[in-house]
ZAMARGU-4260 file (C-alpha; in steps of 0.2 Angstrom, whole numbers, plus 5000, padded with zeros to 4 digits):
<rodrens>
0) 4644/5393/4555 | 4657/5382/4545 | 4670/5394/4552 | 4664/5392/4570 | 4664/5373/4568
5) 4682/5373/4561 | 4688/5384/4575 | 4680/5372/4588 | 4688/5357/4581 | 4704/5366/4581
10) 4702/5370/4599 | 4698/5352/4603 | 4713/5346/4593 | 4724/5358/4603 | 4717/5352/4619
15) 4720/5334/4614 | 4737/5338/4609 | 4741/5347/4625 | 4734/5333/4635 | 4744/5321/4625
20) 4760/5331/4628 | 4756/5332/4647 | 4754/5314/4648 | 4770/5310/4639 | 4779/5323/4650
25) 4772/5314/4665 | 4777/5297/4659 | 4794/5303/4655 | 4796/5311/4672 | 4790/5295/4680
30) 4802/5285/4670 | 4816/5297/4674 | 4811/5296/4692 | 4811/5277/4692 | 4827/5276/4682
35) 4835/5288/4694 | 4828/5279/4709 | 4833/5262/4702 | 4852/5264/4705 | 4849/5270/4722
40) 4838/5255/4727 | 4850/5243/4718 | 4865/5252/4726 | 4856/5250/4743 | 4853/5231/4741
45) 4870/5228/4734 | 4877/5238/4749 | 4866/5228/4761 | 4871/5211/4753 | 4890/5216/4752
50) 4889/5222/4770 | 4880/5208/4776 | 4893/5195/4769 | 4908/5201/4778 | 4898/5201/4795
55) 4892/5184/4792 | 4909/5177/4788 | 4916/5186/4803 | 4903/5177/4814 | 4907/5161/4806
60) 4925/5163/4809 | 4922/5168/4827 | 4911/5153/4829 | 4924/5141/4821 | 4938/5149/4832
65) 4927/5147/4848 | 4924/5128/4843 | 4942/5125/4839 | 4947/5133/4856 | 4933/5123/4866
70) 4939/5107/4858 | 4957/5111/4861 | 4954/5115/4879 | 4943/5099/4881 | 4956/5089/4874
75) 4969/5097/4885 | 4958/5094/4900 | 4955/5076/4895 | 4973/5073/4893 | 4978/5080/4909
80) 4964/5070/4918 | 4970/5054/4909 | 4988/5057/4914 | 4983/5061/4932 | 4972/5045/4933
85) 4986/5035/4925 | 4999/5042/4937 | 4988/5039/4952 | 4984/5021/4946 | 5003/5018/4943
90) 5008/5024/4960 | 4995/5014/4968 | 5000/4998/4959 | 5018/5001/4962 | 5015/5004/4981
95) 5004/4988/4982 | 5017/4978/4972 | 5031/4985/4984 | 5021/4981/5000 | 5017/4963/4993
100) 5035/4960/4988 | 5042/4967/5005 | 5029/4957/5015 | 5034/4941/5005 | 5053/4944/5007
105) 5050/4948/5026 | 5041/4932/5028 | 5053/4922/5018 | 5068/4930/5028 | 5059/4927/5045
110) 5055/4909/5041 | 5072/4906/5035 | 5080/4914/5051 | 5068/4904/5062 | 5072/4888/5053
115) 5090/4892/5054 | 5089/4896/5073 | 5079/4881/5076 | 5092/4870/5067 | 5106/4878/5076
120) 5097/4877/5093 | 5089/4861/5090 | 5077/4853/5103 | 5077/4859/5122 | 5087/4843/5126
125) 5101/4848/5113 | 5100/4866/5119 | 5102/4863/5137 | 5112/4847/5138 | 5130/4850/5146
130) 5138/4853/5162 | 5133/4867/5174 | 5142/4873/5190 | 5142/4884/5205 | 5155/4883/5219
135) 5158/4865/5224 | 5143/4859/5215 | 5142/4853/5197 | 5126/4847/5187 | 5127/4836/5172
140) 5112/4837/5160 | 5113/4821/5149 | 5101/4819/5134 | 5092/4803/5134 | 5079/4806/5120
145) 5071/4820/5111 | 5062/4827/5126 | 5070/4817/5141 | 5086/4821/5151 | 5095/4812/5165
150) 5103/4824/5179 | 5118/4820/5189 | 5122/4831/5203 | 5139/4830/5212 | 5142/4841/5227
155) 5158/4840/5237 | 5158/4845/5255 | 5176/4841/5258 | 5190/4831/5250 | 5184/4815/5258
160) 5166/4817/5257 | 5153/4821/5243 | 5135/4818/5239 | 5127/4814/5223 | 5109/4815/5216
165) 5103/4806/5201 | 5085/4809/5193 | 5077/4810/5176 | 5063/4820/5169 | 5054/4828/5153
170) 5054/4845/5147 | 5038/4854/5147 | 5029/4861/5132 | 5039/4878/5133 | 5055/4869/5133
175) 5063/4877/5149 | 5056/4867/5163 | 5060/4849/5169 | 5051/4841/5183 | 5057/4825/5192
180) 5050/4813/5205 | 5063/4800/5205 | 5078/4807/5214 | 5090/4796/5223 | 5103/4804/5234
185) 5118/4795/5240 | 5133/4800/5251 | 5151/4795/5248 | 5165/4794/5260 | 5184/4791/5256
190) 5199/4787/5265 | 5216/4796/5265 | 5222/4784/5251 | 5206/4789/5241 | 5198/4772/5243
195) 5179/4772/5245 | 5175/4770/5264 | 5156/4771/5264 | 5141/4773/5252 | 5124/4778/5259
200) 5108/4780/5251 | 5099/4795/5259 | 5083/4794/5251 | 5073/4788/5235 | 5059/4797/5226
205) 5064/4815/5229 | 5055/4828/5219 | 5060/4844/5212 | 5063/4853/5195 | 5076/4862/5185
210) 5073/4878/5176 | 5083/4883/5161 | 5086/4901/5154 | 5100/4903/5141 | 5116/4897/5148
215) 5110/4897/5166 | 5099/4885/5177 | 5091/4885/5194 | 5088/4869/5204 | 5073/4869/5216
220) 5075/4854/5227 | 5059/4850/5237 | 5067/4837/5248 | 5081/4848/5256 | 5080/4864/5247
225) 5099/4863/5247 | 5101/4873/5231 | 5089/4888/5235 | 5095/4904/5229 | 5109/4897/5218
230) 5111/4899/5200 | 5121/4886/5189 | 5130/4892/5174 | 5134/4882/5159
</rodrens>
């Protein structure tokens, strides 16, 4: 009986030792597996992190380059638009200033020329005073005032006879037309020695007009129409 018990205890101890050995071997294998796997996992993580960093930096560089390019393009466009706007505004201002200066200079020159012409020409009386003639007839236009003239007409019919018309009138607003209504016509006759033989007043209160144009004049005599169709030159 004692021998059987001893043998049983021995078997139990052997089983226990076997189990212990199996457990140790299992733990050792697991440890080995973990230890062997750990480098792989760590390596994968390192590879992931190491691989991700260059990709992220490249993206950042790309974004920075894109931003720089966009900013540069925007600055270039803004500069171009500003230059174009400035150029257009400058051209417009220059044109406006040139037009204004030209207009002012033209007005000044016109005024000066008009004033000079007016001073040179003077009033209608000053412009048209003088002697006009056509054939045997001469007409003297004599200034009396700023707007009034006296007209003497001398018309020779022969060496011994001539007629005279004397009248006066005012220039119209246009400065080219003189109307009269006080004409006095007188006929004169002379002898062979040149002495006055007779003086005859033909009529008084004769009406008519003188029309001036440049250096010429026409006489419209309403009493006799003696000068119809004639032009008298100064």
